[in-house]
C-alpha positions in Angstrom: -186.6 -99.2 -61.9 -184.2 -98.2 -64.7 -185.6 -99.3 -68.1 -183.5 -99.0 -70.8 -184.1 -100.9 -74.5 -181.2 -102.9 -73.7 -178.2 -103.7 -71.8 -176.4 -100.8 -70.3 -173.1 -102.4 -70.2 -171.9 -99.9 -67.8 -173.3 -97.1 -65.5 -174.5 -98.6 -62.4 -173.7 -102.3 -64.4 -170.5 -102.0 -62.1 -172.7 -101.4 -59.2 -173.7 -104.7 -59.4 -170.5 -106.6 -60.7 -169.3 -105.4 -57.0 -172.5 -106.8 -55.6 -172.3 -110.2 -57.3 -168.4 -110.2 -56.5 -169.5 -109.8 -52.3 -172.0 -112.2 -53.0 -169.3 -115.0 -54.2 -167.3 -114.1 -51.5 -169.8 -114.1 -48.7 -171.6 -117.4 -50.4 -168.8 -119.8 -51.7 -165.6 -118.7 -50.4 -167.1 -119.2 -47.1 -168.4 -122.3 -47.9 -165.5 -123.4 -49.3 -164.0 -121.9 -46.2 -166.5 -124.3 -43.7 -163.6 -127.6 -44.2 -161.3 -125.6 -42.0 -164.1 -126.6 -39.2 -163.5 -130.3 -39.7 -160.6 -131.1 -37.6 -162.1 -129.3 -35.2 -165.4 -130.5 -35.5 -164.2 -134.6 -35.4 -162.2 -133.8 -32.3 -165.4 -132.3 -30.0 -167.6 -134.7 -31.0 -165.9 -137.2 -31.6 -166.7 -138.5 -35.1 -164.9 -139.5 -38.1 -163.7 -137.7 -41.7 -167.0 -139.7 -43.3 -169.4 -138.0 -41.7 -168.2 -134.7 -40.8 -167.8 -134.2 -44.5 -171.6 -134.7 -45.1 -171.5 -131.2 -43.9 -169.4 -129.1 -46.6 -171.6 -132.0 -49.1 -175.0 -130.6 -48.0 -174.1 -127.3 -48.2 -173.3 -127.3 -51.4 -176.5 -129.7 -52.1 -178.8 -127.4 -50.4 -176.8 -124.1 -52.2 -177.7 -126.1 -55.3 -180.6 -127.9 -55.3 -182.6 -124.7 -53.8 -181.6 -121.9 -56.4 -184.7 -121.9 -58.8 -186.3 -121.0 -55.5 -184.3 -118.3 -55.7 -184.8 -117.4 -59.6 -188.6 -118.2 -58.6 -188.5 -114.8 -55.9 -186.0 -113.1 -57.6 -188.5 -113.1 -60.9 -191.6 -113.2 -58.6 -191.1 -110.9 -56.0 -187.4 -108.3 -56.7 -183.7 -109.7 -56.6 -183.8 -107.1 -54.3 -185.8 -108.7 -51.6 -184.4 -112.6 -52.6 -181.2 -111.9 -51.6 -181.7 -109.8 -48.6 -183.8 -113.0 -47.2 -181.2 -115.3 -48.3 -178.7 -112.7 -46.2 -180.9 -113.3 -43.3 -181.1 -117.1 -43.8 -177.5 -117.6 -44.2 -176.1 -115.4 -41.3 -179.1 -117.6 -38.6 -178.2 -121.0 -40.3 -174.2 -119.6 -39.2 -175.7 -118.0 -35.7 -177.3 -121.6 -35.2 -174.3 -123.7 -35.7 -172.3 -122.2 -32.9 -174.8 -123.2 -30.1 -174.3 -126.8 -32.6 -174.6 -129.7 -29.3 -174.0 -132.5 -32.2 -173.5 -133.1 -36.1 -177.0 -133.6 -36.6 -177.4 -130.3 -35.1 -174.7 -129.1 -38.1 -176.5 -130.7 -40.9 -179.5 -128.8 -40.7 -178.1 -125.6 -39.1 -174.9 -124.9 -41.3 -176.1 -127.6 -43.9 -179.4 -126.9 -44.7 -180.1 -123.6 -43.2 -177.4 -121.8 -44.7 -177.7 -123.3 -47.9 -181.1 -122.5 -48.4 -180.1 -118.7 -47.4 -176.5 -119.0 -49.9 -178.9 -120.2 -52.5 -181.7 -117.1 -52.7 -178.5 -115.0 -53.2 -176.3 -117.1 -55.6 -178.0 -117.1 -59.1 -179.8 -114.1 -58.8 -177.3 -111.6 -58.0 -175.7 -113.9 -61.2 -178.7 -112.9 -63.2 -178.0 -109.1 -62.3 -175.0 -108.6 -64.5 -175.9 -111.1 -67.6 -179.0 -108.3 -67.2 -176.8 -105.2 -67.3 -173.9 -106.1 -69.7 -173.7 -107.6 -73.4 -170.5 -106.5 -74.8 -168.8 -107.0 -71.9 -169.9 -109.6 -70.7 -167.4 -112.3 -70.0 -165.1 -109.7 -68.6 -168.2 -108.3 -65.7 -168.3 -112.2 -65.0 -165.2 -112.8 -64.6 -164.7 -109.4 -62.4 -167.9 -111.0 -60.0 -167.0 -114.7 -60.3 -163.6 -114.1 -58.9 -164.8 -113.1 -55.2 -164.5 -117.1 -54.9 -161.4 -117.0 -55.9 -160.2 -114.1 -53.8 -162.2 -114.6 -50.9 -161.1 -117.6 -50.3 -157.8 -116.7 -50.5 -158.3 -114.1 -48.0 -160.9 -115.4 -45.5 -158.8 -119.0 -45.2 -156.4 -117.1 -43.1 -158.3 -115.0 -41.5 -160.8 -118.3 -40.6 -158.0 -120.2 -38.7 -156.9 -117.2 -36.9 -160.7 -116.5 -34.9 -160.3 -120.5 -34.5 -157.6 -120.3 -32.7 -158.4 -116.9 -30.9 -162.1 -118.1 -30.2 -162.6 -121.3 -30.5 -165.0 -122.4 -33.4 -168.1 -121.5 -31.7 -166.7 -117.8 -31.9 -165.6 -118.1 -35.5 -168.7 -119.4 -36.9 -170.8 -116.6 -34.7 -168.7 -113.9 -36.1 -168.9 -115.3 -39.6 -172.5 -115.5 -39.5 -172.2 -111.8 -39.0 -169.8 -111.6 -41.5 -172.6 -113.1 -44.0 -174.8 -110.8 -43.5 -173.2 -108.5 -45.8 -175.1 -110.5 -48.7 -178.1 -107.8 -47.2 -176.4 -105.1 -48.3 -174.8 -106.7 -51.8 -179.1 -106.8 -52.1 -179.7 -103.2 -51.5 -176.9 -102.8 -54.7 -179.1 -104.9 -56.8 -181.7 -102.4 -58.9 -183.8 -103.6 -61.0 -183.3 -103.2 -64.5 -186.7 -103.5 -67.0 -185.3 -104.4 -70.5 -187.2 -104.0 -74.0 -187.3 -108.2 -74.0 -188.5 -108.6 -70.7 -191.3 -107.1 -71.3 -192.8 -109.2 -74.1 -194.8 -111.8 -72.5 -197.5 -109.6 -70.9 -198.4 -108.0 -74.5 -198.2 -111.4 -76.0 -201.3 -112.5 -72.9 -203.0 -109.4 -73.1 -203.7 -110.4 -77.2 -205.2 -113.6 -76.4 -209.0 -113.9 -76.7 -209.2 -115.6 -73.4 -208.8 -112.9 -71.4 -211.5 -110.2 -70.6 -211.4 -106.8 -71.7 -212.0 -105.7 -68.1 -209.0 -107.7 -66.6 -206.9 -106.1 -69.8 -207.5 -102.8 -68.8 -206.8 -103.5 -65.7 -203.3 -105.4 -66.4 -202.9 -102.1 -69.2 -203.1 -99.7 -66.2 -200.2 -101.1 -64.9 -196.5 -99.2 -65.4 -194.6 -102.4 -63.8 -194.4 -105.4 -65.5 -194.5 -107.5 -62.5 -195.4 -110.6 -61.8 -197.1 -109.8 -58.5 -200.2 -108.5 -60.8 -200.1 -111.2 -62.6 -200.3 -113.5 -59.7 -204.5 -111.6 -59.7 -205.0 -114.1 -62.8 -204.2 -117.8 -62.2 -204.3 -118.2 -66.0 -202.2 -114.9 -66.5 -199.8 -117.1 -64.0 -200.1 -120.4 -64.9 -199.2 -118.6 -68.7 -196.1 -116.8 -67.3 -194.8 -119.2 -65.5 -194.2 -121.4 -68.4 -192.9 -118.4 -70.2 -190.2 -118.6 -67.8 -189.1 -122.0 -67.6 -190.3 -122.9 -71.9 -186.3 -122.8 -71.8 -186.6 -126.7 -70.5 -187.4 -128.0 -74.0 -184.7 -125.9 -76.1 -182.6 -129.1 -77.9 -179.8 -126.6 -76.9 -180.3 -125.6 -73.1 -180.8 -130.4 -72.8 -177.6 -130.8 -73.9 -175.6 -128.0 -71.8 -177.9 -129.7 -69.0 -176.4 -133.1 -69.1 -172.9 -132.0 -70.0 -173.3 -129.7 -66.6 -173.7 -132.7 -64.9 -171.1 -134.7 -65.8 -168.5 -131.2 -65.3 -169.8 -131.1 -61.8 -169.1 -134.7 -60.8 -165.8 -134.1 -62.5 -164.5 -130.9 -60.3 -165.9 -131.2 -57.4 -163.8 -134.4 -56.0 -160.3 -132.9 -56.2 -161.5 -129.8 -54.3 -161.5 -132.4 -51.5 -159.1 -134.7 -52.8 -155.5 -133.0 -53.6 -154.3 -132.5 -50.0 -154.9 -136.4 -48.8 -153.5 -136.6 -52.2 -150.6 -134.2 -52.0 -149.6 -135.8 -48.4 -150.1 -139.6 -49.6 -147.5 -139.5 -52.0 -144.5 -137.5 -49.4 -145.7 -134.1 -49.7 -145.4 -132.0 -46.3 -148.3 -130.2 -44.7 -147.1 -126.6 -45.6 -147.0 -127.4 -49.3 -149.8 -129.2 -49.6 -151.7 -126.2 -48.2 -149.7 -124.2 -50.6 -151.5 -126.1 -53.8 -154.4 -125.3 -52.4 -153.9 -121.6 -51.9 -151.8 -121.6 -55.1 -155.5 -122.8 -56.5 -157.6 -120.1 -54.9 -155.5 -117.4 -57.2 -154.9 -118.7 -60.1 -158.9 -119.6 -60.5 -159.2 -115.3 -59.3 -156.2 -114.7 -63.1 -158.3 -117.4 -65.1 -161.1 -115.9 -64.3 -160.3 -111.8 -65.1 -157.8 -112.9 -68.1 -160.1 -115.7 -69.8 -163.4 -113.1 -69.4 -161.2 -110.2 -71.2 -160.1 -112.4 -73.9 -163.4 -113.7 -74.4 -164.6 -110.5 -74.9 -162.6 -109.8 -77.6 -163.7 -109.5 -81.0 -161.6 -112.1 -82.2 -163.1 -114.6 -80.1 -166.2 -113.3 -79.0 -168.0 -115.3 -81.5 -165.8 -118.3 -79.9 -166.7 -118.3 -76.4 -168.5 -121.9 -76.5 -165.8 -123.2 -77.9 -163.9 -121.4 -75.1 -165.6 -123.3 -72.2 -165.1 -126.2 -73.9 -161.7 -125.8 -73.8 -160.8 -124.7 -70.4 -163.6 -127.9 -69.4 -161.6 -130.1 -71.3 -158.0 -129.7 -70.4 -159.1 -129.4 -66.6 -160.1 -132.9 -67.6 -156.7 -133.4 -68.8 -155.0 -132.6 -66.1 -157.4 -134.7 -63.8 -155.8 -138.0 -65.7 -152.3 -136.8 -65.5 -152.6 -135.8 -61.6 -151.5 -139.8 -60.5 -148.8 -139.9 -61.7 -147.5 -136.9 -60.6 -146.0 -137.9 -57.7 -143.7 -134.9 -56.1 -144.2 -131.0 -55.4 -142.2 -129.8 -58.4 -144.6 -131.7 -60.7 -148.0 -130.5 -58.5 -146.5 -126.8 -58.7 -147.4 -126.3 -62.3 -150.7 -129.5 -61.9 -152.2 -126.7 -59.7 -151.8 -123.7 -61.4 -152.7 -125.1 -64.8 -155.8 -126.8 -63.6 -157.0 -123.5 -60.9 -156.7 -121.3 -64.4 -159.1 -123.7 -66.5 -161.3 -124.2 -63.0 -161.6 -120.0 -63.4 -162.2 -119.7 -67.1 -164.7 -122.2 -67.4 -166.2 -120.9 -64.3 -166.7 -118.0 -65.7 -168.1 -118.5 -68.9 -170.9 -120.9 -67.3 -172.9 -117.8 -67.0 -172.1 -116.6 -70.5 -172.9 -119.9 -72.4 -176.6 -120.5 -70.7 -177.2 -116.7 -71.2 -175.9 -117.5 -75.5 -178.5 -120.9 -75.2 -181.6 -119.4 -73.4 -181.4 -115.6 -74.0 -181.4 -113.1 -70.8 -185.0 -112.6 -70.5 -184.4 -116.2 -69.4 -181.4 -116.1 -67.3 -182.3 -116.1 -63.9 -184.3 -119.2 -64.7 -181.9 -121.0 -66.8 -179.3 -119.8 -63.6 -181.0 -121.4 -61.2 -181.9 -124.7 -63.2 -178.1 -125.0 -64.4 -177.8 -124.5 -60.0 -180.0 -126.9 -59.2 -178.3 -129.6 -61.9 -175.1 -129.1 -60.1 -176.9 -130.5 -56.5 -176.6 -134.0 -56.6 -173.2 -134.7 -58.1 -171.5 -132.0 -55.7 -173.0 -134.5 -53.0 -172.5 -138.1 -54.3 -169.1 -137.1 -55.7 -167.2 -136.6 -52.6 -168.5 -140.0 -51.4 -168.4 -142.0 -54.6 -164.1 -141.2 -55.2 -164.3 -141.6 -50.9 -164.9 -144.9 -51.6 -162.8 -145.5 -54.4 -160.1 -144.6 -52.6 -161.3 -147.1 -49.7 -161.6 -150.1 -52.0 -158.3 -149.8 -54.3 -156.0 -148.3 -52.4 -154.7 -145.5 -54.1 -156.5 -141.6 -55.7 -155.7 -143.1 -59.6 -159.4 -144.2 -59.9 -161.2 -141.9 -58.1 -158.3 -138.9 -60.3 -159.3 -140.7 -63.8 -162.9 -141.0 -63.4 -163.4 -136.7 -62.4 -160.8 -136.4 -65.7 -162.9 -138.7 -68.0 -166.0 -137.3 -66.6 -164.9 -133.9 -67.5 -163.8 -135.0 -71.0 -167.1 -135.7 -72.2 -168.7 -133.2 -70.8 -166.9 -131.0 -73.2 -167.0 -133.9 -76.4 -170.9 -133.9 -75.8 -171.6 -130.3 -76.1 -168.8 -130.5 -78.8 -170.5 -132.4 -81.0 -173.9 -130.8 -80.3 -172.1 -127.4 -81.2 -171.2 -129.3 -84.7 -174.7 -130.8 -85.2 -176.1 -127.2 -85.4 -173.6 -126.2 -87.3 -173.7 -128.9 -90.1 -177.4 -128.6 -89.6 -177.3 -124.9 -90.4 -175.0 -125.1 -93.6 -177.5 -128.0 -94.9 -180.6 -125.2 -95.0 -178.5 -122.4 -96.1 -177.5 -124.6 -99.1 -181.4 -126.0 -99.2 -182.7 -122.0 -99.0 -180.2 -121.2 -101.5 -181.1 -124.1 -104.2 -185.0 -123.5 -104.2 -184.7 -119.5 -104.2 -186.2 -118.5 -100.6 -186.7 -115.6 -98.9 -186.2 -115.4 -95.1 -188.4 -113.5 -92.9 -188.2 -112.5 -88.8 -191.2 -113.1 -87.0 -192.6 -110.8 -84.0 -192.4 -114.2 -81.7 -188.5 -114.1 -83.0 -188.1 -117.3 -84.9 -187.0 -116.9 -88.4 -188.8 -118.8 -91.5 -188.0 -119.5 -94.7 -190.9 -119.3 -97.8 -189.9 -121.0 -100.8 -190.8 -118.9 -104.2 -189.6 -121.1 -106.8 -192.1 -123.2 -109.1 -192.2 -125.9 -107.1 -195.0 -128.4 -106.2 -196.3 -127.4 -103.0 -196.9 -131.0 -101.7 -193.8 -130.9 -101.7 -192.9 -127.8 -100.0 -193.0 -126.7 -97.0 -192.1 -124.2 -94.0 -188.9 -124.3 -92.5 -188.8 -122.8 -89.4 -185.5 -122.6 -86.9 -185.1 -121.6 -83.7 -183.5 -118.5 -83.3 -181.2 -120.0 -80.3 -180.1 -122.3 -82.2 -179.4 -120.9 -85.2 -178.0 -116.8 -83.9 -174.9 -117.3 -85.6 -176.6 -117.5 -89.5 
């Protein structure tokens, strides 16, 4: 296990980026390509689109719902074991799906088993990139997350060709073999020990409730792994709480609510863009081309926005870059109902695709800024978990609105307002923190305070001016909320 005082920002980190890139291809791109099988499933099983579309919703929901489980295995065993196990599960689910005799069979094998396998791979791989990079974090995430767009662009025609040559049974079987490459990706995820990752064990060892003999045994363990913490139930509970104590941070709570609305707004468009284009008279070939544009421009957004936000002028403003990207996608959805021909839908696909890739790149970066690198794996698991319910319910709700109103206008407007609200909520929270920080600065300057940095990472202000003791209290400010002070 490599040991570093801080993220190396290179070296083996680029192999981690390559591994994460392949993970996003084998998980997110394959998930998107599952919709290509829908026509074949409808014809073979004699079912309507609504029942068949649940397969995609279950895969997405299971992947996001079980993401904390992936983080848990990664933290308590290893990232390598978690991703390899996920690859085996995902491959097994696709292979079992090739023998399906009913939609219910596909719900279980393709939806639950494959989705669970993807969940064990996705968030740990993304978290590993954050552990290896700091200065070039946004660029590294841009390259890694671009696997979704590149994979969709390449796999979509390949999957269609496989269906034509080997029918859907053979295509799913071959995809099952392809997804086994996740095991190779897992082997690339060399663990790294950072200085801040080892701070919880000494804190625990200093507690008086721990017997001296047990302290000595734990100190002799050179690897600070939760495996040896499991020997002590009390220690396990303590360390588990330390992994998820970010859940009580106000900054993360606001981010969580924002993610719920953002996830609801972005999901239906990928499902209903092609049907909407067909409804306004666009040909099948042109409608499919709109999705290809989304996939290709998504890649450009991943990489270029990641590179731009790593520049010195924008690095301190990544949070607002994320808000801007989410808000722009929301505005695109609001204008979509008035775009009723192919020449107008092409610029929409470019704009929406670019900013979709932009904010997807910045989600792990913003999360790391809020909770820190040491809790990034667990936090990303929770963020992915928060995507689950919106991903599950938003396409059926949008479809219900289409059936009820007879048009796509209400569905797209709801998506747009949801994403704009997500952006606005985070913006107001950020402004509130800035105002509070300014107030504390003025308070400390007026009362002649001295700033002390404690070993636990908190900033404390003690008043040195001649004030009444009853009117003076210790001001403790969370460093995550005021990291830019």
